[in-house]
C-alpha positions as CSV (number, residue, x, y, z in Angstrom):
1,T,95.8,113.5,105.7
2,I,93.2,110.8,104.8
3,L,90.4,112.4,103.5
4,E,92.9,114.2,101.0
5,N,94.8,111.1,100.5
6,G,91.1,109.6,99.3
7,C,89.8,112.9,98.0
8,G,92.4,114.0,96.0
9,T,92.2,117.7,95.0
10,V,88.8,118.1,96.3
11,V,88.8,118.8,99.6
12,A,87.0,121.8,99.6
13,S,84.4,120.2,98.2
14,W,83.8,117.9,100.6
15,Q,84.4,120.5,103.3
16,T,81.4,122.2,101.7
17,V,79.3,119.4,101.9
18,L,80.2,118.6,105.5
19,Y,79.7,121.7,107.0
20,P,75.9,122.3,106.2
21,V,75.2,118.6,107.2
22,T,77.5,119.0,110.3
23,V,75.3,122.1,111.1
24,W,71.7,120.4,110.7
25,S,72.3,117.2,112.4
26,I,74.4,119.2,115.7
27,T,71.3,121.9,116.0
28,V,67.9,120.2,114.6
29,E,68.6,116.8,116.3
30,N,69.3,118.7,119.1
31,R,65.9,120.3,119.3
32,Y,64.3,117.4,118.6
33,A,65.8,115.4,121.5
34,N,65.3,118.2,123.7
35,R,61.5,117.7,122.7
36,Q,61.2,114.0,123.8
37,K,59.4,113.0,126.8
38,N,60.2,109.1,126.1
39,L,64.1,108.8,126.7
40,K,64.8,106.1,124.6
41,R,63.6,108.6,121.7
42,C,65.4,111.1,123.3
43,F,68.9,109.6,122.9
44,A,68.2,108.0,119.4
45,F,68.0,112.1,118.4
46,S,71.5,112.3,120.6
47,S,72.9,110.1,119.2
48,I,72.3,111.5,115.4
49,S,73.3,115.2,116.9
50,Q,76.9,113.6,118.5
51,A,77.3,112.1,114.7
52,G,77.4,116.1,114.1
53,Y,80.5,116.3,116.5
54,I,82.0,113.3,114.9
55,M,81.7,115.4,111.5
56,L,83.7,118.6,113.2
57,A,86.6,116.1,113.6
58,V,86.5,115.1,110.2
59,I,86.0,118.3,108.9
60,G,89.5,120.0,109.4
61,G,90.5,116.6,107.8
62,S,94.3,116.7,109.4
63,A,95.8,113.7,111.6
64,F,95.1,115.7,114.8
65,G,91.1,115.6,113.3
66,M,91.3,111.7,113.0
67,T,93.0,110.9,116.2
68,S,90.6,112.8,118.1
69,L,87.3,111.5,115.5
70,V,88.3,107.8,117.3
71,F,89.1,109.4,121.1
72,Y,85.8,110.9,121.0
73,V,83.9,107.3,119.2
74,L,85.6,105.7,121.8
75,V,84.1,107.8,125.2
76,Y,80.7,108.2,122.9
77,L,80.5,104.3,122.4
78,A,81.3,103.3,126.8
79,A,79.1,106.0,127.9
80,N,76.4,105.2,125.3
81,L,76.5,101.1,126.1
82,A,76.0,102.6,129.5
83,V,72.8,105.0,129.1
84,F,70.8,101.8,126.7
85,G,72.7,99.5,129.1
86,V,70.2,101.1,132.2
87,L,67.5,101.8,129.8
88,S,67.2,98.8,128.7
89,T,67.5,96.9,132.3
90,V,64.8,99.3,133.7
91,E,62.6,98.5,130.7
92,Q,62.6,95.0,131.1
93,H,62.4,94.9,135.0
94,S,59.6,98.0,135.1
95,G,57.1,96.6,132.5
96,G,58.3,99.0,129.9
97,K,58.6,102.7,131.5
98,V,61.0,104.2,129.4
99,S,59.9,108.1,129.9
100,L,61.5,110.9,132.0
101,E,58.7,110.8,134.8
102,D,59.2,107.1,135.1
103,Y,62.1,108.1,135.9
104,N,61.1,110.8,139.1
105,G,63.1,109.0,142.2
106,F,65.0,106.3,140.3
107,Y,67.4,107.1,143.4
108,R,65.7,105.8,146.1
109,T,65.0,102.5,144.5
110,N,68.1,101.8,142.4
111,P,71.3,104.0,143.4
112,R,73.7,102.0,141.7
113,L,71.8,102.4,138.2
114,A,71.2,106.1,138.3
115,V,74.6,106.4,139.5
116,M,76.0,104.7,136.4
117,M,73.8,106.5,134.4
118,M,74.3,110.0,135.6
119,L,78.0,109.2,135.1
120,A,77.4,108.4,131.3
121,L,75.1,111.6,130.9
122,F,77.9,113.8,132.5
123,S,79.8,112.1,129.7
124,L,77.6,112.3,127.0
125,A,77.3,116.1,128.0
126,G,80.5,116.9,127.7
127,I,81.0,117.9,131.7
128,P,84.8,118.3,133.4
129,P,86.8,115.9,134.4
130,F,84.7,113.4,133.0
131,A,86.2,111.6,129.4
132,G,83.4,113.1,127.3
133,F,85.0,116.6,127.8
134,F,87.9,115.6,126.8
135,S,86.9,114.1,123.4
136,K,84.6,117.2,122.6
137,F,87.5,119.6,123.7
138,F,89.7,117.7,121.1
139,V,87.2,117.4,118.5
140,F,86.9,121.3,118.7
141,A,90.0,121.9,118.7
142,S,90.7,120.3,115.3
143,A,87.8,122.0,113.5
144,F,88.6,125.7,115.3
145,N,92.4,124.6,113.8
146,A,91.2,123.7,110.5
147,G,90.0,127.7,110.7
148,F,86.5,126.3,111.4
149,Y,85.6,128.9,113.8
150,V,81.7,129.9,113.5
151,L,81.1,126.1,113.0
152,V,83.0,125.2,116.7
153,F,80.9,128.3,118.2
154,I,77.5,126.9,116.9
155,A,78.6,123.2,118.1
156,L,79.2,125.1,121.8
157,A,76.1,126.5,122.1
158,N,74.7,123.5,121.2
159,T,76.2,121.5,123.5
160,V,75.0,124.0,126.2
161,I,71.3,122.6,124.7
162,S,72.5,118.8,125.2
163,L,73.7,119.6,128.7
164,Y,70.2,121.0,129.4
165,Y,68.1,117.8,128.7
166,Y,71.2,115.5,130.4
167,L,70.8,117.5,133.2
168,L,67.3,117.0,133.2
169,I,67.3,113.6,133.3
170,V,69.3,113.7,136.2
171,K,67.0,116.2,138.2
172,A,64.4,113.5,137.2
173,M,66.4,110.9,139.3
174,F,68.1,112.6,142.0
175,I,65.3,115.8,142.5
176,T,61.9,115.0,141.2
177,P,60.5,112.8,144.2
178,S,57.9,110.4,142.8
179,D,54.8,108.7,144.8
180,A,55.4,105.6,142.5
181,P,59.1,105.4,141.5
182,I,60.4,102.3,139.7
183,A,60.9,99.4,142.0
184,A,63.6,98.1,143.2
185,F,65.5,94.9,141.6
186,R,68.8,93.3,141.0
């Protein structure tokens, strides 16, 4: 594999180092993202957590893991571009609104942006049938095939935690009413 060719006989050493870094990245950063009310900060911590999922593909050290990694990065890149695109657009047109409460009732005034953000959030959360589900599935499968069962379980548990804060944003946009939602804009 790629890492075995580059690292030679120290494969067990880099796996030993990557294991706690992966757990730390996924678990701690998910907890920080879960506490945020500022959506930019939330997605910054979420991005660090997503890097932990990328390390799941690396830790197995197989060709399947590397293929899964490339697919995961491409899907993650597309979803994150959509999310940050909506956040930046809203921030520019609303005078700097980036908190979760600012997005209450967002669907009523900007339905296209709300739907685009919802689809990107579902992909980031790994909800089927979105591409994010398949990318996470392949990354988890590559780590599982390499024998990292506990690590995959920790990652799955953290996926549920991330699902909570992603769905909180969807709830704010589509369900939670607002007396002063973000104004409609083109």
